[in-house]
GUVEX-38991 format. One record per residue (C-alpha): residue number from 1; residue in three letters; z, y, x. Coordinates in pm, 1 decimal, padded with zeros to 6 digits. Layout:
<node NUM ALA <Z Y X>>;
...
REM end
This chain:
<node 1 MET <06161.5 10187.7 04906.4>>;
<node 2 LYS <06370.9 10251.8 05159.4>>;
<node 3 LYS <06494.6 09952.8 05389.5>>;
<node 4 LYS <06893.3 09942.8 05330.5>>;
<node 5 ILE <07140.5 09906.2 05664.1>>;
<node 6 ASN <07448.4 09778.6 05607.8>>;
<node 7 MET <07700.7 09942.9 05783.9>>;
<node 8 PRO <07778.3 09713.5 06119.2>>;
<node 9 ASP <07455.4 09796.0 06248.8>>;
<node 10 LYS <07490.3 10109.2 06073.8>>;
<node 11 MET <07784.3 10160.7 06340.5>>;
<node 12 LYS <07570.4 09981.3 06639.9>>;
<node 13 LYS <07273.5 10211.9 06599.9>>;
<node 14 MET <07481.2 10480.2 06579.5>>;
<node 15 GLN <07718.2 10420.1 06922.0>>;
<node 16 LYS <07479.3 10514.8 07122.0>>;
<node 17 ARG <07392.4 10843.0 06944.6>>;
<node 18 LEU <07775.8 10925.0 06998.9>>;
<node 19 GLN <07811.5 10852.8 07426.8>>;
<node 20 ASP <07501.6 11115.5 07427.5>>;
<node 21 ILE <07690.1 11402.3 07254.4>>;
<node 22 THR <08047.2 11320.1 07401.6>>;
<node 23 LYS <08017.3 11507.6 07670.1>>;
<node 24 ASP <07833.3 11810.1 07493.0>>;
<node 25 LEU <08163.8 11797.2 07276.7>>;
<node 26 HIS <08386.4 11790.1 07518.8>>;
<node 27 ASN <08245.2 12122.9 07715.5>>;
<node 28 TYR <08183.4 12261.5 07313.1>>;
<node 29 SER <08444.2 12530.6 07257.6>>;
<node 30 VAL <08396.0 12785.7 07011.1>>;
<node 31 PRO <08429.5 13195.6 06993.2>>;
<node 32 SER <08785.4 13328.6 06899.4>>;
<node 33 GLU <08682.3 13577.8 06661.4>>;
<node 34 ILE <08470.0 13246.6 06425.8>>;
<node 35 ARG <08775.0 13028.9 06548.1>>;
<node 36 ASN <09035.2 13243.2 06368.9>>;
<node 37 ASN <08791.6 13204.2 06008.9>>;
<node 38 GLU <08780.0 12866.6 06065.1>>;
<node 39 GLN <08973.0 12552.4 05882.5>>;
<node 40 GLN <09180.1 12416.6 06143.7>>;
<node 41 LEU <09316.4 12043.9 06109.3>>;
<node 42 PRO <09621.5 12116.0 06317.7>>;
<node 43 ASP <09864.9 11854.5 06388.3>>;
<node 44 ILE <10161.7 11832.1 06144.1>>;
<node 45 ARG <10440.7 11935.9 06368.1>>;
<node 46 GLU <10305.8 12240.8 06429.6>>;
<node 47 ASN <10339.9 12290.3 06110.9>>;
<node 48 ALA <10684.6 12191.3 05975.7>>;
<node 49 GLY <10745.2 12430.5 05700.4>>;
<node 50 THR <10487.7 12350.5 05519.0>>;
<node 51 VAL <10603.9 11949.2 05507.7>>;
<node 52 GLU <10824.4 11909.4 05193.8>>;
<node 53 GLU <11204.4 11755.2 05263.4>>;
<node 54 ALA <11145.2 11461.2 04989.5>>;
<node 55 GLU <10907.1 11294.0 05249.3>>;
<node 56 MET <11142.1 11173.9 05496.8>>;
<node 57 ILE <11404.7 10931.6 05304.1>>;
<node 58 GLY <11792.9 10816.7 05490.2>>;
<node 59 ARG <11898.6 11011.6 05813.0>>;
<node 60 ILE <12099.4 11202.8 05624.5>>;
<node 61 ASP <12427.5 11093.8 05857.1>>;
<node 62 GLU <12154.8 11148.5 06157.8>>;
<node 63 LYS <12095.8 11491.2 06039.2>>;
<node 64 LEU <12426.1 11638.1 06005.9>>;
<node 65 GLU <12487.6 11509.2 06354.4>>;
<node 66 ILE <12258.1 11693.8 06473.6>>;
<node 67 LEU <12379.1 12009.0 06313.7>>;
<node 68 GLY <12699.7 11947.0 06418.3>>;
<node 69 ARG <12604.4 11942.5 06759.1>>;
<node 70 LEU <12440.8 12270.7 06725.8>>;
<node 71 SER <12657.8 12450.7 06541.3>>;
<node 72 GLY <12989.7 12261.0 06801.8>>;
<node 73 SER <12843.5 12383.0 07125.4>>;
<node 74 THR <13018.6 12759.5 07145.4>>;
<node 75 ALA <13032.6 12770.5 07550.1>>;
<node 76 GLU <12646.3 12865.1 07591.5>>;
<node 77 ARG <12356.4 13108.0 07478.0>>;
<node 78 THR <12150.9 12854.5 07439.2>>;
<node 79 THR <12194.1 12491.2 07296.0>>;
<node 80 PHE <11956.0 12197.1 07424.8>>;
<node 81 VAL <11974.6 11914.2 07153.3>>;
<node 82 PRO <11757.0 11619.2 07236.9>>;
<node 83 ILE <11663.7 11364.6 06966.6>>;
<node 84 TRP <11573.0 11064.8 07195.8>>;
<node 85 GLY <11401.8 10742.9 07022.3>>;
<node 86 PHE <11071.5 10501.4 07105.0>>;
<node 87 GLY <10692.3 10625.0 06881.8>>;
<node 88 GLY <10733.8 10590.8 06539.5>>;
<node 89 ILE <11059.5 10592.9 06460.0>>;
<node 90 GLY <11094.3 10960.8 06311.9>>;
<node 91 LYS <11196.8 11226.5 06552.1>>;
<node 92 THR <10971.1 11444.5 06413.9>>;
<node 93 SER <11065.1 11386.2 06078.6>>;
<node 94 LEU <11403.9 11465.3 06154.3>>;
<node 95 ALA <11343.8 11771.9 06368.9>>;
<node 96 ARG <11107.3 11872.1 06053.8>>;
<node 97 SER <11437.8 11863.9 05833.7>>;
<node 98 VAL <11703.2 12027.0 06040.5>>;
<node 99 TYR <11469.3 12293.8 06085.4>>;
<node 100 ASN <11436.9 12329.0 05681.7>>;
<node 101 ASP <11768.4 12352.7 05615.5>>;
<node 102 ARG <11916.2 12661.7 05451.3>>;
<node 103 LYS <12162.1 12672.1 05716.2>>;
<node 104 PHE <11837.0 12847.7 05913.3>>;
<node 105 GLU <11730.4 13065.9 05609.7>>;
<node 106 ILE <11839.7 13331.8 05812.7>>;
<node 107 HIS <11720.3 13267.0 06139.9>>;
<node 108 SER <11376.9 13317.6 06286.4>>;
<node 109 ARG <11183.0 12970.0 06277.3>>;
<node 110 VAL <11005.9 12878.5 06594.1>>;
<node 111 TRP <10819.7 12548.6 06617.1>>;
<node 112 VAL <10596.8 12467.3 06908.5>>;
<node 113 TYR <10402.3 12098.7 06984.9>>;
<node 114 VAL <10416.5 12020.1 07371.3>>;
<node 115 SER <10263.4 11674.4 07380.8>>;
<node 116 GLN <10160.7 11499.0 07726.7>>;
<node 117 ILE <10055.2 11764.3 07899.2>>;
<node 118 PHE <10297.6 12023.0 07964.7>>;
<node 119 ASP <10147.3 12399.2 07996.8>>;
<node 120 LEU <10519.1 12648.5 08024.2>>;
<node 121 LYS <10237.0 12936.9 07889.5>>;
<node 122 LYS <10118.8 12757.4 07634.7>>;
<node 123 ILE <10500.6 12709.0 07536.7>>;
<node 124 GLY <10597.2 13115.1 07585.0>>;
<node 125 ARG <10289.2 13224.6 07427.6>>;
<node 126 THR <10321.3 13026.7 07128.1>>;
<node 127 ILE <10661.8 13141.5 07072.5>>;
<node 128 ILE <10625.9 13501.0 07186.0>>;
<node 129 SER <10389.0 13436.4 06835.4>>;
<node 130 GLN <10558.3 13298.4 06639.4>>;
<node 131 LEU <10861.3 13570.6 06613.0>>;
<node 132 LEU <10587.6 13813.9 06594.0>>;
<node 133 GLU <10511.4 14011.8 06309.9>>;
<node 134 PRO <10121.0 13957.8 06213.6>>;
<node 135 GLU <10031.3 14281.4 06307.3>>;
<node 136 GLN <10156.4 14270.2 06638.1>>;
<node 137 GLN <09975.8 13941.9 06756.7>>;
<node 138 ARG <09712.3 14089.7 06993.7>>;
<node 139 GLU <10057.5 14189.8 07210.6>>;
<node 140 VAL <10103.2 13848.8 07325.4>>;
<node 141 PRO <10082.0 13853.9 07714.0>>;
<node 142 HIS <09886.0 13635.7 07969.5>>;
<node 143 ASP <10096.9 13609.8 08237.5>>;
<node 144 LEU <10344.9 13396.1 08319.2>>;
<node 145 HIS <10581.5 13661.9 08448.7>>;
<node 146 THR <10505.7 13878.3 08148.2>>;
<node 147 ILE <10585.9 13595.9 07893.0>>;
<node 148 ASN <10918.1 13544.1 08029.6>>;
<node 149 ILE <11002.6 13955.7 08038.6>>;
<node 150 ARG <10869.9 14014.0 07699.9>>;
<node 151 LEU <11041.4 13631.1 07580.3>>;
<node 152 GLN <11319.4 13791.6 07668.6>>;
<node 153 LYS <11382.9 14103.3 07475.2>>;
<node 154 LEU <11206.2 13852.8 07165.6>>;
<node 155 LEU <11530.7 13660.0 07151.0>>;
<node 156 VAL <11748.9 13970.3 07174.0>>;
<node 157 GLU <11597.8 14148.5 06922.1>>;
<node 158 LYS <11608.1 13878.8 06667.0>>;
<node 159 LYS <11950.4 13793.8 06727.6>>;
<node 160 ASN <11980.5 13407.3 06633.2>>;
<node 161 ILE <11666.9 13200.4 06705.9>>;
<node 162 LEU <11598.8 12842.1 06615.4>>;
<node 163 VAL <11331.5 12663.7 06838.5>>;
<node 164 ILE <11152.1 12327.7 06793.4>>;
<node 165 LEU <10994.8 12192.3 07118.3>>;
<node 166 ASP <10861.9 11868.2 07005.3>>;
<node 167 ASP <10687.7 11555.0 07186.8>>;
<node 168 LEU <10840.7 11662.9 07553.8>>;
<node 169 TRP <10696.2 11409.8 07807.0>>;
<node 170 GLU <10736.3 11655.5 08085.9>>;
<node 171 LYS <10977.4 11431.8 08348.6>>;
<node 172 HIS <10964.9 11665.7 08643.8>>;
<node 173 PRO <11260.9 11813.1 08701.4>>;
<node 174 SER <11170.7 12167.7 08817.7>>;
<node 175 GLN <10960.9 12225.5 08550.6>>;
<node 176 LEU <11254.5 12138.3 08290.2>>;
<node 177 GLU <11388.0 12377.1 08475.0>>;
<node 178 LYS <11164.9 12650.1 08408.6>>;
<node 179 LEU <11140.2 12543.4 08053.1>>;
<node 180 LYS <11521.3 12585.9 08035.1>>;
<node 181 ALA <11515.1 12915.8 08198.2>>;
<node 182 MET <11283.9 13053.6 07974.5>>;
<node 183 LEU <11488.1 12984.9 07665.0>>;
<node 184 MET <11816.5 13080.5 07879.2>>;
<node 185 GLN <11888.0 13460.5 07777.2>>;
<node 186 GLY <12137.8 13738.0 07799.7>>;
<node 187 GLU <12409.0 13877.5 07544.6>>;
<node 188 GLY <12414.2 13975.6 07220.6>>;
<node 189 CYS <12189.9 13660.9 07091.7>>;
<node 190 LYS <12203.6 13251.7 07012.8>>;
<node 191 VAL <11953.3 13032.4 07099.6>>;
<node 192 LEU <11891.8 12687.2 06903.8>>;
<node 193 VAL <11685.0 12474.3 07114.9>>;
<node 194 VAL <11570.5 12093.2 06879.1>>;
<node 195 ILE <11352.5 11835.0 07150.5>>;
<node 196 THR <11245.1 11493.2 07037.0>>;
<node 197 THR <11112.2 11303.1 07384.7>>;
<node 198 ARG <11109.3 10929.8 07432.3>>;
<node 199 ASP <11242.7 10932.0 07729.9>>;
<node 200 GLU <11554.6 10858.8 07777.2>>;
<node 201 GLY <11557.9 11089.1 08108.9>>;
<node 202 ILE <11425.3 11358.0 07975.8>>;
<node 203 ALA <11721.9 11391.8 07710.3>>;
<node 204 ASN <11926.4 11380.3 07996.0>>;
<node 205 GLU <11792.6 11694.2 08196.0>>;
<node 206 ILE <11735.1 11894.4 07947.1>>;
<node 207 SER <12018.6 11898.4 07725.3>>;
<node 208 THR <12373.0 12102.0 07711.6>>;
<node 209 VAL <12522.3 11870.0 07488.8>>;
<node 210 GLN <12552.3 11456.6 07409.3>>;
<node 211 PRO <12122.2 11381.5 07341.8>>;
<node 212 TYR <12071.6 11215.8 07084.0>>;
<node 213 ASN <11923.8 10864.8 07079.2>>;
<node 214 LEU <11746.4 10820.6 06687.7>>;
<node 215 PRO <11865.6 10509.5 06566.7>>;
<node 216 GLN <11598.3 10240.0 06402.1>>;
<node 217 LEU <11623.3 10305.8 06057.6>>;
<node 218 SER <11775.2 10055.8 05775.5>>;
<node 219 ASP <11529.2 09758.1 05597.3>>;
<node 220 GLU <11645.5 09921.4 05259.9>>;
<node 221 MET <11489.3 10268.2 05468.8>>;
<node 222 CYS <11197.5 10150.8 05511.0>>;
<node 223 TRP <11183.0 09966.5 05180.9>>;
<node 224 GLY <11198.0 10290.0 04972.4>>;
<node 225 ILE <10910.7 10453.3 05242.9>>;
<node 226 MET <10674.9 10177.6 05152.1>>;
<node 227 ARG <10804.6 10247.9 04740.8>>;
<node 228 GLN <10763.0 10614.4 04777.7>>;
<node 229 LYS <10350.8 10572.4 04960.4>>;
<node 230 CYS <10271.1 10296.6 04729.7>>;
<node 231 ASN <10368.8 10506.2 04408.7>>;
<node 232 PHE <10558.6 10167.1 04369.4>>;
<node 233 GLU <10721.6 10267.5 04110.5>>;
<node 234 THR <10385.5 10312.3 03838.6>>;
<node 235 ARG <10308.3 09932.1 03874.8>>;
<node 236 HIS <10285.2 09691.2 03598.5>>;
<node 237 ASP <10407.2 09427.3 03836.9>>;
<node 238 LYS <10591.8 09628.9 04039.9>>;
<node 239 GLU <10905.2 09319.0 03929.3>>;
<node 240 ARG <10669.0 09062.3 04094.9>>;
<node 241 LEU <10592.6 09259.5 04387.4>>;
<node 242 GLU <10902.3 09298.0 04448.2>>;
<node 243 PRO <11088.7 09037.1 04739.1>>;
<node 244 ILE <10689.9 09062.3 04909.4>>;
<node 245 GLY <10752.1 09419.1 04943.8>>;
<node 246 ARG <11097.1 09399.0 05065.6>>;
<node 247 GLU <11007.0 09146.1 05286.6>>;
<node 248 ILE <10708.3 09325.5 05433.3>>;
<node 249 ALA <10966.7 09599.8 05502.8>>;
<node 250 LYS <11179.5 09443.0 05734.7>>;
<node 251 LYS <10862.9 09338.0 05930.9>>;
<node 252 CYS <10828.5 09697.4 06006.2>>;
<node 253 LYS <11123.9 09660.8 06263.5>>;
<node 254 GLY <11302.3 09978.8 06140.2>>;
<node 255 VAL <10986.2 10191.9 06231.1>>;
<node 256 ALA <10942.8 10487.4 06018.3>>;
<node 257 LEU <10538.4 10539.9 06073.8>>;
<node 258 ALA <10495.5 10159.3 05975.5>>;
<node 259 ALA <10648.7 10154.6 05655.4>>;
<node 260 GLN <10447.5 10483.9 05604.2>>;
<node 261 SER <10106.9 10332.5 05742.7>>;
<node 262 LEU <10203.3 09982.5 05547.1>>;
<node 263 GLY <10296.3 10175.3 05183.5>>;
<node 264 HIS <10008.6 10335.7 05180.3>>;
<node 265 MET <09755.2 10072.9 05238.2>>;
<node 266 LEU <09910.0 09864.0 04978.1>>;
<node 267 LYS <09868.6 10161.0 04720.3>>;
<node 268 SER <09661.6 10002.9 04450.0>>;
<node 269 LYS <09628.1 09690.7 04564.6>>;
<node 270 PRO <09621.4 09337.5 04396.8>>;
<node 271 TYR <09936.6 09084.5 04508.3>>;
<node 272 ARG <09719.9 08852.7 04669.1>>;
<node 273 GLU <09746.1 09135.6 04914.8>>;
<node 274 TRP <10101.5 09211.8 04931.1>>;
<node 275 ASP <10101.5 08862.1 04994.7>>;
<node 276 TRP <09815.0 08869.9 05312.5>>;
<node 277 VAL <09981.5 09173.5 05465.5>>;
<node 278 ARG <10353.9 08981.5 05415.5>>;
<node 279 THR <10157.1 08646.8 05603.3>>;
<node 280 ASN <09907.5 08776.3 05862.8>>;
<node 281 HIS <09915.4 08641.0 06193.3>>;
<node 282 VAL <09935.8 09031.9 06326.2>>;
<node 283 TRP <10341.0 09028.4 06341.4>>;
<node 284 LYS <10325.8 08776.7 06581.8>>;
<node 285 LEU <10275.9 09038.8 06843.4>>;
<node 286 SER <10626.6 09103.5 06928.7>>;
<node 287 THR <10771.8 08946.2 07209.9>>;
<node 288 SER <11062.7 09073.1 07280.6>>;
<node 289 ILE <11339.8 09286.1 07128.4>>;
<node 290 ASP <11231.8 09548.4 07342.5>>;
<node 291 ALA <10841.1 09569.8 07249.4>>;
<node 292 SER <10837.7 09445.8 06938.5>>;
<node 293 SER <10917.2 09819.8 06706.1>>;
<node 294 ARG <10647.5 09914.5 06899.1>>;
<node 295 ASN <10435.8 09630.1 06851.0>>;
<node 296 GLU <10530.9 09699.9 06444.7>>;
<node 297 VAL <10388.2 10022.3 06463.7>>;
<node 298 LEU <10073.6 09905.1 06641.9>>;
<node 299 GLY <10058.7 09601.5 06420.3>>;
<node 300 SER <10082.3 09775.1 06054.3>>;
<node 301 LEU <09797.7 10059.4 06162.3>>;
<node 302 LEU <09574.2 09744.2 06264.0>>;
<node 303 LEU <09555.0 09586.5 05909.4>>;
<node 304 SER <09602.5 09957.8 05783.6>>;
<node 305 TYR <09280.7 09927.9 05993.3>>;
<node 306 ASN <09127.8 09600.6 05883.3>>;
<node 307 PHE <09153.8 09733.9 05536.3>>;
<node 308 MET <08976.1 10032.0 05609.5>>;
<node 309 PRO <08619.8 10022.6 05394.5>>;
<node 310 PRO <08332.8 10085.6 05677.8>>;
<node 311 TYR <08224.1 10407.8 05648.1>>;
<node 312 LEU <08611.9 10550.8 05650.1>>;
<node 313 LYS <08573.6 10318.3 05996.5>>;
<node 314 LEU <08332.7 10502.2 06136.4>>;
<node 315 CYS <08481.0 10849.9 06070.8>>;
<node 316 PHE <08775.4 10760.8 06226.6>>;
<node 317 SER <08609.5 10585.1 06507.4>>;
<node 318 TYR <08409.0 10877.4 06603.3>>;
<node 319 CYS <08732.0 11112.3 06654.7>>;
<node 320 ALA <08818.6 10899.0 06969.8>>;
<node 321 ILE <08587.1 11116.4 07151.0>>;
<node 322 PHE <08852.6 11383.1 07163.3>>;
<node 323 PRO <09153.2 11365.1 07342.7>>;
<node 324 LYS <09509.2 11340.7 07263.0>>;
<node 325 GLY <09635.7 11633.9 07029.2>>;
<node 326 PHE <09283.5 11808.8 07053.0>>;
<node 327 LYS <09260.9 12060.5 06771.6>>;
<node 328 MET <09004.4 11978.6 06569.6>>;
<node 329 VAL <08838.0 12181.1 06323.2>>;
<node 330 LYS <08746.0 12091.8 05990.6>>;
<node 331 ASN <08462.5 12256.6 05906.3>>;
<node 332 HIS <08310.4 12108.7 06266.2>>;
<node 333 LEU <08459.1 11756.6 06241.7>>;
<node 334 ILE <08296.4 11738.0 05855.0>>;
<node 335 TYR <07979.2 11879.0 05928.5>>;
<node 336 GLN <07911.6 11687.8 06291.8>>;
<node 337 TRP <07980.1 11330.3 06053.4>>;
<node 338 ILE <07709.6 11475.5 05880.1>>;
<node 339 ALA <07473.2 11517.1 06128.3>>;
<node 340 LEU <07524.1 11189.8 06243.7>>;
<node 341 GLY <07414.2 11002.0 05864.4>>;
<node 342 PHE <07820.8 10885.9 05893.0>>;
<node 343 MET <07819.6 10977.7 05438.7>>;
<node 344 GLU <07696.3 10742.3 05253.2>>;
<node 345 PRO <07514.7 10861.0 04965.5>>;
<node 346 SER <07603.3 10952.4 04689.1>>;
<node 347 SER <07575.4 11124.9 04373.3>>;
<node 348 THR <07865.1 11172.3 04223.2>>;
<node 349 PHE <07997.4 11384.0 04509.7>>;
<node 350 SER <07793.8 11650.5 04808.4>>;
<node 351 ASN <07891.6 11538.6 05143.1>>;
<node 352 TRP <08055.2 11766.7 05203.7>>;
<node 353 GLN <08313.5 11641.7 04918.8>>;
<node 354 LEU <08273.2 11365.5 05069.1>>;
<node 355 GLY <08376.3 11490.6 05394.5>>;
<node 356 GLU <08700.4 11658.6 05320.5>>;
<node 357 SER <08777.5 11315.0 05114.9>>;
<node 358 TYR <08760.9 11079.8 05463.0>>;
<node 359 LEU <09014.1 11320.7 05582.6>>;
<node 360 MET <09246.6 11328.8 05412.5>>;
<node 361 GLN <09258.8 10961.4 05336.5>>;
<node 362 LEU <09285.1 10965.1 05684.4>>;
<node 363 GLN <09593.7 11161.6 05756.1>>;
<node 364 GLU <09812.9 11014.2 05455.6>>;
<node 365 MET <09692.4 10662.0 05641.7>>;
<node 366 SER <09895.3 10843.6 05954.3>>;
<node 367 PHE <09569.6 10788.2 06107.9>>;
<node 368 LEU <09518.6 11144.0 06161.3>>;
<node 369 GLN <09760.3 11458.4 06163.6>>;
<node 370 GLY <09713.8 11742.8 06035.3>>;
<node 371 CYS <09839.3 11991.0 05692.3>>;
<node 372 LYS <09711.9 11828.5 05363.5>>;
REM end
């Protein structure tokens, strides 16, 4: 009989193996003809059209405000409307709701996840590829000069375009001017651009109308998100849990990501664990008003991490070898987990099925972002 290895020991033994392969994985690349046939875990922010409107609770007034700013400016052929606020407050969800609004059904719509690595060529190529028909995808240029020329022609052809530039971090004015120039096109077309950013300075620099500072959610809205994520209405003990749930919602301090993470974590959990979350010391991390909301996100994710079963912690920790914003190929990631022995033996599911289940759990807990 094989000696059973407990998970903490297994995690320690795997640590050195992870360090040994990290360098090779960072240098690993897949030929394009193979990568095109692989199922990726694209960032949810690059696939706004696949997300249901029902996922966003509240923000009706905020959405109307953004729509009003987009339609109210007639002085510019291209209108830039920034949405700014700290991480996790719901900027991307609001932009997604605008993107999916039926007001823009006749528009050509483009979604670009910019990220901390600002690459003007990549932004231009992404916009072009989403405006082209599938059979024209080989026509996407690579040099910046040709990208600008091709983009000018496409924008005029399409007439009405909505572009979402999600998660912009670039602060240098000259780079932001180049980005604006790329989308400031000639007569005969109307381009509407919504930008999400954490930085007020970036919002002011790139805007053509007043930037919108997204306010925090109300406690009631946070409770609504938690109710949705934990399937609260199906609980037989919901009357007993509701007072505790509302207290936990207040601790989210208006941060959508915190409410979402906590809601999923509490799904199917008994009363004592709800009460444990309510009284946990992690909420004392907040030391100031400015830091409070950011720490609520960290606190909620820390609590969710502590609730993770050991096998899921192991798989999630492995993902730390990839840089922020990296597009993980689903098949490759599961194969790596399997090769490293991260899958617990099961008589019911294959290793591959377990890997897919682990990915889904991490996405639902907001530890990975991708399409469900």
